[in-house]
N, C-alpha and C positions, 0 to 999 in steps of 0.2 A: 140313040137320042138325036143324032144328026147335028149339023152345024147350027149355031145361033148367030143370027145377023143382028148385031147391036145397033144398027142404023134404022131398023124398022120398029114400029111400036110394039109388035109382038115379041121381037127379040129383046127389047128393053125390059119388058115385063118378065120375060124368062130369066134374064140376068138378075133382076131385082129379087125374084123368088129364090134363085140359087144362092144369091148373097145372103138373104135373110135366113135360109136354112143353114148355111155354113156358120153364120154368126150364132144362131141358136145352138148348134152342135158344139161350138167352141165353149160357149157359156156352160153347157151341161158338163163338159169335160172338166172345166175349172171347178165347178160346184162339187162334182164327185171327188175330185182330187182333194179339195179342202175338207170334205167330210171324212175321207179316208185318213188324212193326217190327224184330224181331231179325234177320230176313233182310236188311232194308235196311241196318241198322247194320253187319252183317257185310260187306256190299258197299261200305261206306264212304259211303253216301248220306247227305247232310245232311238232318236232319229239322227241320222248323219253318220259320219265316220266313227270308227272306234278310236278311243284315246290310245295314244302310243305309250306303251309301258316300257319300252327299251331305252328311254332317255335317262342318262346317268345324272340324276338331280344333284347328288352330293358333289360330283365333279363340277357341275355348273356353278353351284354355290361357292365352291373353293375358288374357281376362276373369277367369279364376280367379286368376291372379297379381295382378290389379288388386283382388282382394278381393270380386268379385261372387259371390253365392250361386248354387247350382244352379237355384233357382226363378227368379231374375231372368234368368239366362242362357237358361233355357227360354222365358221370355216374350219376351225381346228377339229371339231367333233363331227363335222359333215352332217349336221342337222339343220334343216331349213330354219331361218330366223323366225318366221311366223310361228313355227311349231314351238320354238323356245319361248317366244313372247306369250303364247297361250298359257304357259306354265309360270309366267313371271311372278304372279302373286304368291304362288307356292314357294318359289325360289326366294323371294324377298322375306317371306315369313321365316324360312329356315335361316336366312342371314341374320334376322333380328334375334332369333332364338340363340344362335351361336354367339352373337355379340353380347347378349345378356349373360350367357354362361361365362364368357371371358371376363366380364366386369365383376361378376360375383366371386370369381376365383381369386 
């Protein structure tokens, strides 16, 4: 292709054409990616990482009832805090279920 001299009128036109083609190509890639994601969602395919099944939820519930913070539970069990907090709703539901059983007994 040779060198393009951006100081000349012809060089400026060539740079603009190359830039326009690059922008168009990027938009096509984005469009195809979005279409691919939508197609996978339509098929019911799970997107993202798999959910961790090795987390001891009962232990976490017991520690939370005992008053431990999420940070201390994370350190003690060597599980990232963000991973624990993703399961927070599940843990809180189990805590409420346990507390209802204790009240009814």
